[in-house]
C-alpha positions in Angstrom: 0.1 0.1 -0.3 1.5 3.7 -1.0 1.9 5.2 2.0 2.0 9.0 0.7 0.3 11.8 2.4 0.5 15.6 2.8 4.0 15.3 4.6 4.9 13.9 1.0 5.4 17.2 -0.3 9.0 17.4 -0.5 11.1 20.4 -1.0 14.3 19.6 -2.3 16.0 23.2 -2.9 15.4 26.5 -0.8 16.7 29.6 -2.2 15.3 33.0 -3.9 13.7 32.2 -7.0 9.7 32.5 -7.6 8.4 29.7 -9.9 7.4 30.6 -13.4 3.4 30.6 -13.5 1.7 29.0 -16.3 1.7 25.4 -17.9 4.1 22.7 -16.3 6.7 22.1 -18.6 7.0 18.6 -19.3 9.3 16.4 -17.7 13.1 16.3 -19.1 15.1 13.0 -18.7 11.9 11.3 -16.4 14.1 12.8 -14.0 10.4 12.8 -11.1 10.1 9.1 -11.5 14.6 8.8 -11.3 14.0 11.2 -8.4 11.2 9.2 -5.9 13.5 6.0 -6.7 16.3 8.0 -5.1 14.6 9.2 -2.3 12.3 6.0 -1.9 15.8 4.0 -2.5 17.0 4.3 1.4 16.0 3.2 4.9 15.2 6.2 7.2 17.8 5.4 9.5 20.1 6.9 6.3 17.5 8.7 4.0 19.3 11.8 2.2 15.2 13.5 2.9 15.9 12.8 6.2 18.8 13.9 6.9 19.5 17.2 9.1 23.6 17.4 8.5 24.0 16.2 5.2 25.6 12.7 6.4 23.8 11.0 3.9 24.1 12.9 1.1 25.6 11.0 -1.1 23.6 8.1 -0.8 23.1 6.1 -4.3 23.2 8.9 -5.9 23.2 8.0 -9.6 26.5 8.7 -12.0 25.2 11.4 -14.1 23.2 13.8 -11.4 23.8 14.8 -8.3 20.0 14.9 -6.4 19.2 17.1 -4.0 16.4 17.1 -1.1 14.2 19.0 0.7 12.6 17.9 3.8 9.3 16.6 4.7 8.8 19.6 6.3 11.2 22.2 8.4 14.5 23.5 7.9 18.1 21.4 7.6 21.0 22.5 7.6 23.4 20.2 5.3 27.2 19.9 4.7 27.8 17.4 1.4 30.6 16.6 -1.0 29.8 17.0 -5.0 31.5 15.7 -7.4 32.3 18.9 -10.0 31.1 16.9 -12.8 27.5 16.6 -12.0 24.3 18.8 -12.6 22.2 19.0 -9.4 18.5 18.3 -9.6 15.7 18.9 -7.2 12.2 19.5 -6.4 11.9 22.6 -4.1 8.5 21.2 -3.6 7.1 18.1 -4.8 3.6 16.3 -5.2 2.5 12.9 -5.8 -1.4 11.3 -6.9 -2.7 8.1 -6.9 -5.0 8.0 -9.4 -6.2 10.7 -12.6 -8.6 11.9 -10.5 -6.2 12.8 -7.6 -4.0 13.9 -10.4 -6.1 17.1 -10.8 -5.5 18.0 -6.6 -1.6 16.8 -7.1 -1.2 19.8 -10.5 -3.6 22.3 -8.2 -1.1 21.7 -5.5 2.2 22.6 -7.6 -0.1 25.6 -9.1 -0.6 27.3 -5.6 3.6 26.5 -4.5 6.0 28.7 -3.9 10.0 28.5 -4.2 12.8 30.4 -4.0 16.8 28.4 -5.1 19.5 30.7 -4.6 23.2 29.3 -5.6 25.9 31.8 -3.9 23.4 34.3 -3.4 22.1 34.2 -6.9 18.7 33.0 -7.7 18.4 30.0 -9.6 15.6 29.4 -12.3 12.7 27.2 -10.5 9.8 24.9 -12.9 6.7 23.7 -12.4 6.9 19.7 -13.2 4.1 17.3 -14.1 1.4 15.8 -13.2 3.5 12.6 -15.3 2.5 9.3 -14.5 5.5 7.8 -13.1 6.4 4.6 -11.8 9.6 4.5 -9.0 10.6 1.9 -6.9 10.9 2.0 -2.4 13.3 -0.4 -0.1 12.0 -1.8 2.5 11.5 1.3 5.7 12.1 4.2 3.6 10.5 7.4 4.3 8.3 7.6 1.5 6.3 4.5 1.1 7.6 2.5 4.1 8.2 -0.6 2.3 9.5 -2.6 -0.8 8.0 -2.3 -4.5 7.7 -0.7 -7.7 4.7 2.3 -7.0 2.7 3.9 -9.8 1.6 7.2 -9.4 1.0 10.9 -10.5 4.0 13.1 -9.7 4.2 17.1 -10.1 6.1 20.1 -8.4 8.5 23.0 -8.3 11.7 21.5 -9.6 15.4 23.2 -10.2 18.4 22.2 -12.3 22.0 23.7 -11.7 24.5 22.6 -13.6 27.9 21.6 -12.6 29.3 23.5 -10.2 33.2 24.9 -10.5 35.4 23.3 -7.6 35.6 25.0 -3.8 32.8 26.0 -1.1 28.9 27.2 -2.4 25.5 28.0 -0.6 22.4 26.5 -1.5 19.3 27.3 0.0 16.0 26.4 -1.3 12.5 27.0 0.3 9.7 25.8 -0.7 6.0 26.4 0.4 2.5 25.3 -0.4 -0.8 25.3 0.9 0.9 25.5 4.5 3.7 23.3 4.0 7.1 24.9 4.2 10.8 23.2 3.7 13.8 24.6 3.7 17.3 22.9 3.1 20.3 24.9 3.4 23.1 23.1 1.7 27.2 24.0 2.3 28.3 22.5 -1.1 32.2 21.2 -1.3 32.3 20.8 -4.9 35.4 18.5 -5.2 37.1 17.3 -9.0 36.6 13.8 -9.5 40.0 11.4 -8.9 41.7 9.7 -12.1 
């Protein structure tokens, strides 16, 4: 049984950019399904979304992107080491809906959402995605579904994509709000050139 609730409004990035109003953008490269699989791939004890410090930032990261995550509500401060060759991708606020009927509610929630993302004090573009029909996988005792399995749902939200960062330290702030829910993730990113 899929255990997604209003608390599953997950805000990934906190910073300073307002969401672009209007029709949702098409989902690029299946990023919503990939992110939900990433978020549901780790048990609560080492999950990057429930992580308060950044200790688990690198858990289950894909080889071509670097996912960032907000919280299930509230604010966190995380320090993470990130490879210099990875694009940063994540939701500012995101949501899922179980059926086509509730996909309209998903879209309505995303439409009422607001998010800002700043990188080193500079506003980043935030895009509205979905609702898109996705399939994602989860492991036992994960923070998203609570159980192992494959789940089919509709996903929507506000998302940010940031090109690979230069080596050194960077400050990423993601702030997302929707229907009384708020999430803030402040990242201190230490970007390292991959070793050969």
